[in-house]
C-alpha positions in Angstrom: -6.5 9.7 14.3 -2.7 10.4 14.0 -1.1 8.0 11.6 2.8 7.9 11.2 3.6 6.2 7.4 6.8 5.0 6.6 7.8 4.8 2.8 8.9 1.6 2.0 12.0 3.0 0.0 14.0 5.8 0.2 12.9 8.5 -2.4 13.5 11.9 -2.9 12.3 14.9 -1.4 10.5 15.8 -4.7 9.0 12.5 -4.5 8.6 12.3 -0.4 6.2 15.8 -0.9 4.1 14.5 -3.8 3.1 11.5 -1.9 2.6 13.9 1.9 0.0 15.5 -1.2 -1.6 12.7 -2.0 -1.6 11.7 1.9 -3.4 14.9 2.3 -5.8 15.2 -0.3 -7.6 11.3 0.2 -7.6 11.2 3.5 -11.0 11.8 5.5 -11.3 14.6 8.0 -10.7 12.6 11.0 -7.6 11.2 9.5 -4.6 13.1 9.5 -0.7 11.1 8.0 2.4 12.3 8.8 4.3 10.6 6.2 8.3 10.2 6.8 11.1 8.8 4.5 12.6 5.7 5.1 16.4 7.1 4.9 19.2 6.1 3.4 22.6 4.3 3.9 23.4 0.1 3.8 19.6 -1.9 4.0 17.5 0.8 3.0 16.1 -0.1 -0.4 16.2 2.4 -3.2 13.3 0.0 -4.8 11.4 -2.9 -4.3 13.0 -5.3 -7.1 13.6 -8.7 -5.5 12.4 -10.6 -2.8 15.7 -9.3 -1.0 14.7 -5.9 -1.2 11.5 -6.4 0.6 13.5 -7.9 3.0 15.5 -5.1 3.7 12.8 -2.8 3.3 10.5 -4.5 6.2 13.5 -4.6 8.7 14.3 -0.9 8.0 10.7 0.3 8.8 10.8 -1.8 11.8 13.7 -0.1 13.3 12.2 3.2 12.4 8.9 2.1 14.0 10.3 0.9 16.7 12.2 4.3 17.4 9.5 6.6 16.6 8.0 9.0 18.7 4.9 6.6 19.8 2.7 9.9 22.2 2.9 11.6 18.6 0.9 9.2 16.9 -2.3 6.6 16.9 -1.2 4.3 14.9 1.1 3.3 12.3 0.2 2.5 8.0 3.1 1.4 6.3 3.2 3.3 3.4 3.3 0.4 1.3 0.0 -2.2 -0.1 2.4 -5.7 1.5 2.0 -4.4 4.0 5.1 -4.7 6.0 5.5 -4.8 9.5 1.9 -6.0 9.7 3.4 -9.0 11.3 5.6 -7.7 13.7 2.7 -5.8 15.5 3.3 -6.7 18.3 6.7 -5.9 19.0 5.6 -1.9 18.3 3.4 -0.3 21.1 0.8 1.5 18.6 -1.8 -0.9 16.6 -0.2 -0.9 12.7 -2.4 -0.9 9.8 -2.0 -2.6 6.2 -2.7 -0.4 3.2 -3.8 -4.3 0.9 -5.1 -6.2 5.0 -7.6 -3.4 5.4 -8.8 -3.3 1.4 -8.7 -6.8 0.8 -11.1 -7.9 3.2 -13.2 -5.0 2.2 -13.6 -6.3 -1.2 -14.0 -10.3 0.3 -16.4 -8.6 2.9 -18.4 -7.4 -0.6 -18.3 -10.6 -1.5 -16.7 -9.3 -4.4 -13.7 -11.5 -7.2 -11.1 -9.4 -7.0 -7.4 -9.6 -8.5 -4.5 -7.5 -8.3 -1.9 -6.3 -10.4 1.7 -5.3 -9.5 4.8 -3.5 -10.5 6.4 -6.4 -10.8 7.2 -10.2 -9.8 9.2 -9.5 -6.6 6.3 -7.1 -5.6 3.0 -9.3 -6.4 4.6 -12.7 -5.1 5.2 -10.9 -1.8 1.5 -9.7 -2.4 0.3 -13.1 -3.6 1.7 -14.1 -0.4 0.5 -11.4 2.2 -3.2 -12.4 0.6 -3.0 -16.4 1.5 -2.0 -15.1 5.0 -5.1 -13.2 5.5 -7.5 -16.0 4.0 -8.0 -13.6 1.6 -10.2 -15.8 -1.7 -8.0 -15.0 -4.7 -7.2 -18.1 -6.5 -5.0 -16.4 -9.3 -1.8 -14.6 -8.9 -1.0 -11.0 -8.9 -0.4 -9.5 -12.5 2.7 -8.3 -13.5 3.2 -5.5 -15.5 6.8 -4.6 -15.6 7.4 -0.9 -15.0 10.0 0.6 -13.4 10.1 2.5 -9.6 9.8 6.0 -11.7 6.9 5.0 -13.3 4.8 5.2 -9.8 5.3 8.8 -10.0 4.2 9.2 -13.8 -0.3 8.5 -13.4 -0.3 8.0 -17.5 2.0 5.1 -18.0 1.1 3.7 -15.0 -2.6 4.0 -15.8 -1.9 2.5 -19.3 -0.1 -0.1 -17.9 -3.4 -1.0 -15.3 -5.6 -1.2 -18.6 -3.5 -3.9 -20.1 -2.8 -5.6 -17.6 -6.5 -5.8 -17.0 -7.9 -5.9 -20.6 -8.2 -10.0 -20.2 -9.1 -9.9 -16.3 -12.0 -12.0 -15.5 -13.4 -9.9 -11.6 -15.2 -7.4 -10.6 -12.3 -5.5 -9.1 -8.7 -5.3 -9.6 -6.6 -4.1 -6.3 -4.0 -2.0 -7.4 -0.6 -2.9 -5.5 0.6 0.2 -5.0 0.1 3.1 -2.0 1.7 5.9 -4.2 -0.5 6.5 -7.5 -4.1 8.0 -8.2 -6.3 4.7 -9.5 -7.8 5.5 -13.1 -11.7 3.2 -13.5 -12.2 2.8 -17.4 -15.2 2.5 -18.5 -17.0 -1.1 -18.4 -13.6 -2.3 -17.1 -13.7 -3.6 -13.8 -13.5 -1.5 -10.7 -10.0 0.0 -9.7 -9.4 -0.1 -5.9 -7.1 3.4 -5.0 -5.8 1.0 -1.8 -4.7 4.1 0.2 -7.8 5.8 -0.7 -9.8 2.9 0.8 -8.0 2.2 4.0 -8.1 6.2 4.6 -11.2 5.2 4.4 -11.4 2.9 6.3 -9.4 4.0 9.6 -11.7 7.0 9.7 -15.1 4.9 10.2 -12.7 4.0 12.9 -12.0 6.9 14.3 -15.2 7.6 13.7 -16.8 4.8 16.1 -14.6 4.8 18.7 -16.0 8.4 19.4 
């Protein structure tokens, strides 16, 4: 399966390379992810800090996917757990998969009570909205870690913040609401779920069934 993924924010070349290498490392053999930068210019956010940033990101991603070479890919997978563009999949020529939707339905299908952690309030609010729209049992709001966009690439800072955020959560699993961080589960705590790796494994299974 050939997948086009596009970042939800403008990133520099170093961060784009880091994210692409992560996809290469965690994708199953039957799935190839080509990651592109959302780009720069007016209307393209450099971080998701507010509801307006989230909306601008989705609009920019929709424009990018609408102009992509559909013949080169089998599906689209926005590089964001908030699943931008998924609600507008009928406007695009290829299937649009959502990292958050795939992972949340997987956890719910296993019968696991789960919570989520997010970098900031705007991301948490949008994730909660999406999970409600998917009909996912998710009574408690997403926990907010109050991290900066620069912390996404800092594995130690991110892991420490997650540990603090999940310390008092009563759940079996925790969905990490960022597509671009490596997830580490601590001994004795809830299962910390890497949504990107989970989504790619599910898409790999879909590819195998379709053969």
